[in-house]
PDB file as gemmi writes it, atoms N, CA and C in Angstrom:
CRYST1    1.000    1.000    1.000  90.00  90.00  90.00 P 1                      
ATOM      1  N   UNK A   1     290.589 261.674 233.835  1.00  0.00           N  
ATOM      2  CA  UNK A   1     290.715 260.373 234.439  1.00  0.00           C  
ATOM      3  C   UNK A   1     291.999 260.360 235.265  1.00  0.00           C  
ATOM      4  N   UNK A   2     291.927 259.822 236.448  1.00  0.00           N  
ATOM      5  CA  UNK A   2     293.094 259.819 237.324  1.00  0.00           C  
ATOM      6  C   UNK A   2     294.013 258.659 236.971  1.00  0.00           C  
ATOM      7  N   UNK A   3     295.219 258.719 237.489  1.00  0.00           N  
ATOM      8  CA  UNK A   3     296.218 257.678 237.242  1.00  0.00           C  
ATOM      9  C   UNK A   3     295.742 256.335 237.796  1.00  0.00           C  
ATOM     10  N   UNK A   4     295.071 256.320 238.915  1.00  0.00           N  
ATOM     11  CA  UNK A   4     294.562 255.079 239.515  1.00  0.00           C  
ATOM     12  C   UNK A   4     293.528 254.408 238.635  1.00  0.00           C  
ATOM     13  N   UNK A   5     292.625 255.219 238.061  1.00  0.00           N  
ATOM     14  CA  UNK A   5     291.603 254.648 237.199  1.00  0.00           C  
ATOM     15  C   UNK A   5     292.205 254.118 235.896  1.00  0.00           C  
ATOM     16  N   UNK A   6     293.211 254.825 235.361  1.00  0.00           N  
ATOM     17  CA  UNK A   6     293.881 254.360 234.156  1.00  0.00           C  
ATOM     18  C   UNK A   6     294.607 253.045 234.414  1.00  0.00           C  
ATOM     19  N   UNK A   7     295.237 252.928 235.556  1.00  0.00           N  
ATOM     20  CA  UNK A   7     295.943 251.701 235.917  1.00  0.00           C  
ATOM     21  C   UNK A   7     294.961 250.544 236.057  1.00  0.00           C  
ATOM     22  N   UNK A   8     293.848 250.828 236.719  1.00  0.00           N  
ATOM     23  CA  UNK A   8     292.840 249.793 236.904  1.00  0.00           C  
ATOM     24  C   UNK A   8     292.277 249.351 235.555  1.00  0.00           C  
ATOM     25  N   UNK A   9     291.996 250.289 234.664  1.00  0.00           N  
ATOM     26  CA  UNK A   9     291.484 249.967 233.339  1.00  0.00           C  
ATOM     27  C   UNK A   9     292.501 249.142 232.547  1.00  0.00           C  
ATOM     28  N   UNK A  10     293.765 249.460 232.648  1.00  0.00           N  
ATOM     29  CA  UNK A  10     294.824 248.713 231.956  1.00  0.00           C  
ATOM     30  C   UNK A  10     294.911 247.283 232.472  1.00  0.00           C  
ATOM     31  N   UNK A  11     294.849 247.130 233.793  1.00  0.00           N  
ATOM     32  CA  UNK A  11     294.926 245.792 234.401  1.00  0.00           C  
ATOM     33  C   UNK A  11     293.716 244.951 233.988  1.00  0.00           C  
ATOM     34  N   UNK A  12     292.527 245.551 233.989  1.00  0.00           N  
ATOM     35  CA  UNK A  12     291.310 244.827 233.606  1.00  0.00           C  
ATOM     36  C   UNK A  12     291.387 244.412 232.131  1.00  0.00           C  
ATOM     37  N   UNK A  13     291.836 245.324 231.269  1.00  0.00           N  
ATOM     38  CA  UNK A  13     291.937 245.009 229.845  1.00  0.00           C  
ATOM     39  C   UNK A  13     292.964 243.896 229.602  1.00  0.00           C  
ATOM     40  N   UNK A  14     294.112 243.970 230.252  1.00  0.00           N  
ATOM     41  CA  UNK A  14     295.145 242.941 230.088  1.00  0.00           C  
ATOM     42  C   UNK A  14     294.643 241.589 230.611  1.00  0.00           C  
ATOM     43  N   UNK A  15     293.947 241.604 231.735  1.00  0.00           N  
ATOM     44  CA  UNK A  15     293.400 240.362 232.284  1.00  0.00           C  
ATOM     45  C   UNK A  15     292.352 239.753 231.369  1.00  0.00           C  
ATOM     46  N   UNK A  16     291.557 240.595 230.751  1.00  0.00           N  
ATOM     47  CA  UNK A  16     290.536 240.108 229.834  1.00  0.00           C  
ATOM     48  C   UNK A  16     291.167 239.446 228.613  1.00  0.00           C  
ATOM     49  N   UNK A  17     292.181 240.070 228.070  1.00  0.00           N  
ATOM     50  CA  UNK A  17     292.867 239.513 226.901  1.00  0.00           C  
ATOM     51  C   UNK A  17     293.553 238.197 227.273  1.00  0.00           C  
ATOM     52  N   UNK A  18     294.263 238.181 228.397  1.00  0.00           N  
ATOM     53  CA  UNK A  18     294.954 236.976 228.846  1.00  0.00           C  
ATOM     54  C   UNK A  18     293.949 235.854 229.145  1.00  0.00           C  
ATOM     55  N   UNK A  19     292.862 236.188 229.820  1.00  0.00           N  
ATOM     56  CA  UNK A  19     291.842 235.187 230.152  1.00  0.00           C  
ATOM     57  C   UNK A  19     291.171 234.620 228.910  1.00  0.00           C  
ATOM     58  N   UNK A  20     290.913 235.471 227.928  1.00  0.00           N  
ATOM     59  CA  UNK A  20     290.315 234.995 226.680  1.00  0.00           C  
ATOM     60  C   UNK A  20     291.239 234.066 225.922  1.00  0.00           C  
ATOM     61  N   UNK A  21     292.525 234.410 225.885  1.00  0.00           N  
ATOM     62  CA  UNK A  21     293.493 233.562 225.198  1.00  0.00           C  
ATOM     63  C   UNK A  21     293.644 232.224 225.916  1.00  0.00           C  
ATOM     64  N   UNK A  22     293.701 232.253 227.226  1.00  0.00           N  
ATOM     65  CA  UNK A  22     293.835 231.024 228.009  1.00  0.00           C  
ATOM     66  C   UNK A  22     292.585 230.158 227.863  1.00  0.00           C  
ATOM     67  N   UNK A  23     291.420 230.776 227.935  1.00  0.00           N  
ATOM     68  CA  UNK A  23     290.172 230.029 227.779  1.00  0.00           C  
ATOM     69  C   UNK A  23     290.040 229.407 226.399  1.00  0.00           C  
ATOM     70  N   UNK A  24     290.433 230.147 225.375  1.00  0.00           N  
ATOM     71  CA  UNK A  24     290.389 229.609 224.019  1.00  0.00           C  
ATOM     72  C   UNK A  24     291.326 228.433 223.840  1.00  0.00           C  
ATOM     73  N   UNK A  25     292.482 228.508 224.455  1.00  0.00           N  
ATOM     74  CA  UNK A  25     293.439 227.409 224.368  1.00  0.00           C  
ATOM     75  C   UNK A  25     292.913 226.166 225.074  1.00  0.00           C  
ATOM     76  N   UNK A  26     292.359 226.336 226.247  1.00  0.00           N  
ATOM     77  CA  UNK A  26     291.846 225.201 227.011  1.00  0.00           C  
ATOM     78  C   UNK A  26     290.667 224.567 226.292  1.00  0.00           C  
ATOM     79  N   UNK A  27     289.735 225.376 225.792  1.00  0.00           N  
ATOM     80  CA  UNK A  27     288.565 224.829 225.116  1.00  0.00           C  
ATOM     81  C   UNK A  27     288.923 224.164 223.795  1.00  0.00           C  
ATOM     82  N   UNK A  28     289.855 224.733 223.059  1.00  0.00           N  
ATOM     83  CA  UNK A  28     290.199 224.125 221.778  1.00  0.00           C  
ATOM     84  C   UNK A  28     290.912 222.796 221.970  1.00  0.00           C  
ATOM     85  N   UNK A  29     291.727 222.654 222.986  1.00  0.00           N  
ATOM     86  CA  UNK A  29     292.394 221.378 223.216  1.00  0.00           C  
ATOM     87  C   UNK A  29     291.432 220.345 223.776  1.00  0.00           C  
ATOM     88  N   UNK A  30     290.443 220.786 224.562  1.00  0.00           N  
ATOM     89  CA  UNK A  30     289.479 219.840 225.113  1.00  0.00           C  
ATOM     90  C   UNK A  30     288.586 219.274 224.018  1.00  0.00           C  
ATOM     91  N   UNK A  31     288.133 220.092 223.097  1.00  0.00           N  
ATOM     92  CA  UNK A  31     287.285 219.590 222.019  1.00  0.00           C  
ATOM     93  C   UNK A  31     288.109 218.859 220.972  1.00  0.00           C  
ATOM     94  N   UNK A  32     289.343 219.236 220.798  1.00  0.00           N  
ATOM     95  CA  UNK A  32     290.195 218.540 219.837  1.00  0.00           C  
ATOM     96  C   UNK A  32     290.501 217.132 220.275  1.00  0.00           C  
ATOM     97  N   UNK A  33     290.690 216.906 221.550  1.00  0.00           N  
ATOM     98  CA  UNK A  33     290.986 215.569 222.035  1.00  0.00           C  
ATOM     99  C   UNK A  33     289.766 214.667 221.983  1.00  0.00           C  
ATOM    100  N   UNK A  34     288.578 215.238 222.099  1.00  0.00           N  
ATOM    101  CA  UNK A  34     287.366 214.420 222.064  1.00  0.00           C  
ATOM    102  C   UNK A  34     287.191 213.785 220.696  1.00  0.00           C  
ATOM    103  N   UNK A  35     287.579 214.467 219.657  1.00  0.00           N  
ATOM    104  CA  UNK A  35     287.397 213.939 218.308  1.00  0.00           C  
ATOM    105  C   UNK A  35     288.476 212.931 217.936  1.00  0.00           C  
ATOM    106  N   UNK A  36     289.582 212.895 218.663  1.00  0.00           N  
ATOM    107  CA  UNK A  36     290.677 212.009 218.297  1.00  0.00           C  
ATOM    108  C   UNK A  36     290.854 210.874 219.291  1.00  0.00           C  
ATOM    109  N   UNK A  37     289.789 210.536 220.022  1.00  0.00           N  
ATOM    110  CA  UNK A  37     289.879 209.451 220.992  1.00  0.00           C  
ATOM    111  C   UNK A  37     290.019 208.103 220.305  1.00  0.00           C  
ATOM    112  N   UNK A  38     290.405 207.094 221.049  1.00  0.00           N  
ATOM    113  CA  UNK A  38     290.556 205.772 220.482  1.00  0.00           C  
ATOM    114  C   UNK A  38     289.244 205.020 220.567  1.00  0.00           C  
ATOM    115  N   UNK A  39     289.034 204.128 219.646  1.00  0.00           N  
ATOM    116  CA  UNK A  39     287.834 203.308 219.663  1.00  0.00           C  
ATOM    117  C   UNK A  39     288.232 201.860 219.866  1.00  0.00           C  
ATOM    118  N   UNK A  40     287.363 201.113 220.509  1.00  0.00           N  
ATOM    119  CA  UNK A  40     287.615 199.700 220.715  1.00  0.00           C  
ATOM    120  C   UNK A  40     286.463 198.911 220.128  1.00  0.00           C  
ATOM    121  N   UNK A  41     286.758 197.742 219.649  1.00  0.00           N  
ATOM    122  CA  UNK A  41     285.716 196.877 219.129  1.00  0.00           C  
ATOM    123  C   UNK A  41     285.744 195.584 219.916  1.00  0.00           C  
ATOM    124  N   UNK A  42     284.570 195.038 220.160  1.00  0.00           N  
ATOM    125  CA  UNK A  42     284.500 193.777 220.874  1.00  0.00           C  
ATOM    126  C   UNK A  42     284.158 192.679 219.889  1.00  0.00           C  
ATOM    127  N   UNK A  43     284.471 191.470 220.257  1.00  0.00           N  
ATOM    128  CA  UNK A  43     284.211 190.336 219.396  1.00  0.00           C  
ATOM    129  C   UNK A  43     283.033 189.565 219.941  1.00  0.00           C  
ATOM    130  N   UNK A  44     282.072 189.249 219.074  1.00  0.00           N  
ATOM    131  CA  UNK A  44     280.924 188.485 219.522  1.00  0.00           C  
ATOM    132  C   UNK A  44     281.216 186.989 219.432  1.00  0.00           C  
ATOM    133  N   UNK A  45     280.240 186.166 219.767  1.00  0.00           N  
ATOM    134  CA  UNK A  45     280.475 184.729 219.844  1.00  0.00           C  
ATOM    135  C   UNK A  45     280.785 184.099 218.494  1.00  0.00           C  
ATOM    136  N   UNK A  46     280.400 184.734 217.393  1.00  0.00           N  
ATOM    137  CA  UNK A  46     280.693 184.158 216.082  1.00  0.00           C  
ATOM    138  C   UNK A  46     282.091 184.529 215.596  1.00  0.00           C  
ATOM    139  N   UNK A  47     282.800 185.354 216.373  1.00  0.00           N  
ATOM    140  CA  UNK A  47     284.169 185.690 216.038  1.00  0.00           C  
ATOM    141  C   UNK A  47     284.316 186.938 215.209  1.00  0.00           C  
ATOM    142  N   UNK A  48     283.214 187.553 214.782  1.00  0.00           N  
ATOM    143  CA  UNK A  48     283.330 188.767 213.983  1.00  0.00           C  
ATOM    144  C   UNK A  48     283.347 189.979 214.901  1.00  0.00           C  
ATOM    145  N   UNK A  49     283.964 191.027 214.448  1.00  0.00           N  
ATOM    146  CA  UNK A  49     284.060 192.254 215.229  1.00  0.00           C  
ATOM    147  C   UNK A  49     282.743 192.999 215.161  1.00  0.00           C  
ATOM    148  N   UNK A  50     282.250 193.488 216.302  1.00  0.00           N  
ATOM    149  CA  UNK A  50     280.984 194.211 216.299  1.00  0.00           C  
ATOM    150  C   UNK A  50     281.135 195.609 215.714  1.00  0.00           C  
ATOM    151  N   UNK A  51     282.358 196.125 215.585  1.00  0.00           N  
ATOM    152  CA  UNK A  51     282.576 197.450 215.034  1.00  0.00           C  
ATOM    153  C   UNK A  51     282.501 197.472 213.517  1.00  0.00           C  
ATOM    154  N   UNK A  52     282.747 196.322 212.877  1.00  0.00           N  
ATOM    155  CA  UNK A  52     282.694 196.264 211.421  1.00  0.00           C  
ATOM    156  C   UNK A  52     281.713 195.177 211.017  1.00  0.00           C  
ATOM    157  N   UNK A  53     280.627 195.543 210.361  1.00  0.00           N  
ATOM    158  CA  UNK A  53     279.632 194.544 209.969  1.00  0.00           C  
ATOM    159  C   UNK A  53     280.190 193.598 208.914  1.00  0.00           C  
ATOM    160  N   UNK A  54     279.820 192.345 208.992  1.00  0.00           N  
ATOM    161  CA  UNK A  54     280.337 191.341 208.061  1.00  0.00           C  
ATOM    162  C   UNK A  54     279.575 191.316 206.750  1.00  0.00           C  
ATOM    163  N   UNK A  55     278.376 191.932 206.709  1.00  0.00           N  
ATOM    164  CA  UNK A  55     277.609 191.963 205.491  1.00  0.00           C  
ATOM    165  C   UNK A  55     276.542 190.887 205.421  1.00  0.00           C  
ATOM    166  N   UNK A  56     276.587 189.919 206.323  1.00  0.00           N  
ATOM    167  CA  UNK A  56     275.566 188.879 206.340  1.00  0.00           C  
ATOM    168  C   UNK A  56     274.843 188.926 207.669  1.00  0.00           C  
ATOM    169  N   UNK A  57     273.542 188.672 207.626  1.00  0.00           N  
ATOM    170  CA  UNK A  57     272.734 188.670 208.841  1.00  0.00           C  
ATOM    171  C   UNK A  57     272.862 187.322 209.526  1.00  0.00           C  
ATOM    172  N   UNK A  58     273.135 187.346 210.837  1.00  0.00           N  
ATOM    173  CA  UNK A  58     273.217 186.132 211.632  1.00  0.00           C  
ATOM    174  C   UNK A  58     272.114 186.204 212.677  1.00  0.00           C  
ATOM    175  N   UNK A  59     271.075 185.356 212.562  1.00  0.00           N  
ATOM    176  CA  UNK A  59     269.964 185.436 213.504  1.00  0.00           C  
ATOM    177  C   UNK A  59     270.349 184.945 214.889  1.00  0.00           C  
ATOM    178  N   UNK A  60     269.644 185.460 215.876  1.00  0.00           N  
ATOM    179  CA  UNK A  60     269.842 185.046 217.258  1.00  0.00           C  
ATOM    180  C   UNK A  60     268.974 183.814 217.490  1.00  0.00           C  
ATOM    181  N   UNK A  61     269.574 182.665 217.656  1.00  0.00           N  
ATOM    182  CA  UNK A  61     268.833 181.415 217.791  1.00  0.00           C  
ATOM    183  C   UNK A  61     268.849 180.873 219.219  1.00  0.00           C  
ATOM    184  N   UNK A  62     269.168 181.693 220.210  1.00  0.00           N  
ATOM    185  CA  UNK A  62     269.158 181.208 221.584  1.00  0.00           C  
ATOM    186  C   UNK A  62     267.728 180.944 222.032  1.00  0.00           C  
ATOM    187  N   UNK A  63     267.576 180.000 222.952  1.00  0.00           N  
ATOM    188  CA  UNK A  63     266.241 179.596 223.398  1.00  0.00           C  
ATOM    189  C   UNK A  63     265.483 180.752 224.044  1.00  0.00           C  
ATOM    190  N   UNK A  64     266.161 181.584 224.822  1.00  0.00           N  
ATOM    191  CA  UNK A  64     265.477 182.696 225.479  1.00  0.00           C  
ATOM    192  C   UNK A  64     264.984 183.725 224.470  1.00  0.00           C  
ATOM    193  N   UNK A  65     265.716 183.919 223.388  1.00  0.00           N  
ATOM    194  CA  UNK A  65     265.288 184.855 222.341  1.00  0.00           C  
ATOM    195  C   UNK A  65     264.121 184.272 221.542  1.00  0.00           C  
ATOM    196  N   UNK A  66     264.223 183.013 221.204  1.00  0.00           N  
ATOM    197  CA  UNK A  66     263.192 182.362 220.401  1.00  0.00           C  
ATOM    198  C   UNK A  66     261.851 182.293 221.133  1.00  0.00           C  
ATOM    199  N   UNK A  67     261.865 182.214 222.454  1.00  0.00           N  
ATOM    200  CA  UNK A  67     260.626 182.096 223.229  1.00  0.00           C  
ATOM    201  C   UNK A  67     259.741 183.329 223.077  1.00  0.00           C  
ATOM    202  N   UNK A  68     260.313 184.507 222.959  1.00  0.00           N  
ATOM    203  CA  UNK A  68     259.525 185.726 222.857  1.00  0.00           C  
ATOM    204  C   UNK A  68     259.404 186.258 221.447  1.00  0.00           C  
ATOM    205  N   UNK A  69     259.713 185.456 220.455  1.00  0.00           N  
ATOM    206  CA  UNK A  69     259.765 185.916 219.079  1.00  0.00           C  
ATOM    207  C   UNK A  69     258.469 185.590 218.333  1.00  0.00           C  
ATOM    208  N   UNK A  70     257.991 186.505 217.499  1.00  0.00           N  
ATOM    209  CA  UNK A  70     256.777 186.275 216.717  1.00  0.00           C  
ATOM    210  C   UNK A  70     257.093 185.400 215.503  1.00  0.00           C  
ATOM    211  N   UNK A  71     256.054 184.818 214.929  1.00  0.00           N  
ATOM    212  CA  UNK A  71     256.225 183.970 213.750  1.00  0.00           C  
ATOM    213  C   UNK A  71     256.721 184.782 212.559  1.00  0.00           C  
ATOM    214  N   UNK A  72     256.261 186.023 212.442  1.00  0.00           N  
ATOM    215  CA  UNK A  72     256.694 186.873 211.327  1.00  0.00           C  
ATOM    216  C   UNK A  72     258.183 187.190 211.429  1.00  0.00           C  
ATOM    217  N   UNK A  73     258.654 187.452 212.636  1.00  0.00           N  
ATOM    218  CA  UNK A  73     260.078 187.741 212.833  1.00  0.00           C  
ATOM    219  C   UNK A  73     260.916 186.505 212.527  1.00  0.00           C  
ATOM    220  N   UNK A  74     260.469 185.344 212.983  1.00  0.00           N  
ATOM    221  CA  UNK A  74     261.202 184.106 212.722  1.00  0.00           C  
ATOM    222  C   UNK A  74     261.272 183.824 211.232  1.00  0.00           C  
ATOM    223  N   UNK A  75     260.188 184.109 210.511  1.00  0.00           N  
ATOM    224  CA  UNK A  75     260.176 183.901 209.065  1.00  0.00           C  
ATOM    225  C   UNK A  75     261.196 184.813 208.379  1.00  0.00           C  
ATOM    226  N   UNK A  76     261.298 186.049 208.830  1.00  0.00           N  
ATOM    227  CA  UNK A  76     262.284 186.966 208.253  1.00  0.00           C  
ATOM    228  C   UNK A  76     263.703 186.482 208.551  1.00  0.00           C  
ATOM    229  N   UNK A  77     263.938 186.018 209.779  1.00  0.00           N  
ATOM    230  CA  UNK A  77     265.265 185.507 210.126  1.00  0.00           C  
ATOM    231  C   UNK A  77     265.613 184.281 209.296  1.00  0.00           C  
ATOM    232  N   UNK A  78     264.651 183.374 209.121  1.00  0.00           N  
ATOM    233  CA  UNK A  78     264.901 182.169 208.332  1.00  0.00           C  
ATOM    234  C   UNK A  78     265.192 182.490 206.874  1.00  0.00           C  
ATOM    235  N   UNK A  79     264.622 183.584 206.381  1.00  0.00           N  
ATOM    236  CA  UNK A  79     264.872 183.999 205.002  1.00  0.00           C  
ATOM    237  C   UNK A  79     266.184 184.764 204.845  1.00  0.00           C  
ATOM    238  N   UNK A  80     266.896 184.985 205.974  1.00  0.00           N  
ATOM    239  CA  UNK A  80     268.171 185.699 205.922  1.00  0.00           C  
ATOM    240  C   UNK A  80     268.027 187.194 205.877  1.00  0.00           C  
ATOM    241  N   UNK A  81     266.841 187.689 206.251  1.00  0.00           N  
ATOM    242  CA  UNK A  81     266.599 189.134 206.247  1.00  0.00           C  
ATOM    243  C   UNK A  81     266.760 189.690 207.661  1.00  0.00           C  
ATOM    244  N   UNK A  82     267.119 190.952 207.742  1.00  0.00           N  
ATOM    245  CA  UNK A  82     267.160 191.636 209.027  1.00  0.00           C  
ATOM    246  C   UNK A  82     265.718 191.873 209.442  1.00  0.00           C  
ATOM    247  N   UNK A  83     265.308 191.395 210.618  1.00  0.00           N  
ATOM    248  CA  UNK A  83     263.902 191.519 211.036  1.00  0.00           C  
ATOM    249  C   UNK A  83     263.456 192.971 211.157  1.00  0.00           C  
ATOM    250  N   UNK A  84     262.239 193.216 210.647  1.00  0.00           N  
ATOM    251  CA  UNK A  84     261.646 194.548 210.768  1.00  0.00           C  
ATOM    252  C   UNK A  84     260.399 194.521 211.627  1.00  0.00           C  
ATOM    253  N   UNK A  85     260.011 193.349 212.102  1.00  0.00           N  
ATOM    254  CA  UNK A  85     258.842 193.212 212.963  1.00  0.00           C  
ATOM    255  C   UNK A  85     259.288 192.720 214.337  1.00  0.00           C  
ATOM    256  N   UNK A  86     258.546 193.060 215.380  1.00  0.00           N  
ATOM    257  CA  UNK A  86     258.950 192.604 216.736  1.00  0.00           C  
ATOM    258  C   UNK A  86     258.728 191.129 216.963  1.00  0.00           C  
TER     259      UNK A  86                                                      
END                                                                             
């Protein structure tokens, strides 16, 4: 093997090692930041946070919602149950 080929092989090997280390660093920090992002919660009209359930079901009693609602769904809402029918 000539000196030129040995030099080229050394440069390629060093570049591969450096590129792998750099790529691993970039990818690990990118995925690490995705898991530690901040979360926001919004407040609905009843004042409770939508991110944390209050434990009680609050039916939607707006006129536009009630117009398209079935009798079975309304009965479940009136009973304080989470509706399972459309």
